[in-house]
C-alpha positions as CSV (number, residue, x, y, z in Angstrom):
1,X,20.3,17.2,70.0
2,X,19.4,18.3,66.6
3,X,16.3,20.6,66.6
4,X,14.3,19.4,64.3
5,X,10.5,19.4,64.4
6,X,9.7,15.8,65.3
7,X,12.0,16.7,68.8
8,X,10.0,20.1,69.1
9,X,7.1,18.1,68.7
10,X,8.5,15.6,71.4
11,X,9.3,18.2,73.9
12,X,6.1,20.0,73.6
13,X,4.1,16.9,73.8
14,X,5.6,16.1,76.7
15,X,5.5,19.2,78.9
16,X,1.6,19.5,77.7
17,X,1.1,15.5,78.9
18,X,3.0,16.7,82.6
19,X,0.5,20.0,83.0
20,X,-2.0,17.6,82.2
21,X,-1.3,15.1,85.1
22,X,-0.2,18.1,87.5
23,X,-3.9,19.8,87.2
24,X,-5.5,16.5,87.7
25,X,-3.3,15.8,90.7
26,X,-3.0,19.5,92.2
27,X,-7.0,19.4,92.1
28,X,-6.8,16.4,94.2
29,X,-4.4,17.4,96.9
30,X,-5.8,21.1,96.7
31,X,-2.8,22.8,95.6
32,X,-2.4,25.8,93.3
33,X,-2.5,24.6,89.4
34,X,-0.9,28.3,88.8
35,X,2.4,27.1,91.5
36,X,2.8,23.6,89.4
37,X,2.5,25.2,85.6
38,X,5.2,27.8,87.7
39,X,7.5,24.7,88.5
40,X,7.0,22.7,85.6
41,X,7.8,25.7,83.4
42,X,10.6,26.3,86.2
43,X,11.9,22.9,85.3
44,X,11.7,23.0,81.7
45,X,13.3,26.8,81.5
46,X,17.2,27.3,80.5
47,X,18.4,26.7,84.2
48,X,16.4,23.8,84.5
49,X,16.5,20.0,83.8
50,X,15.1,20.4,80.2
51,X,17.3,22.9,79.1
52,X,15.2,25.4,76.7
53,X,17.0,28.2,76.3
54,X,14.4,32.0,75.1
55,X,16.6,34.0,73.1
56,X,14.1,36.4,72.6
57,X,12.0,37.6,75.3
């Protein structure tokens, strides 16, 4: 996949949408929101589904 501004905006907007949905569902089921955000971050990271690599921590 080419890294263009459109792809960056698409991935960012998808992550934002997923985090909003996760926040709403976690409130309904009583799960801490921080736990869901950590899981989403792990899935989006370099070893997860998203494959986002961070070169400069």
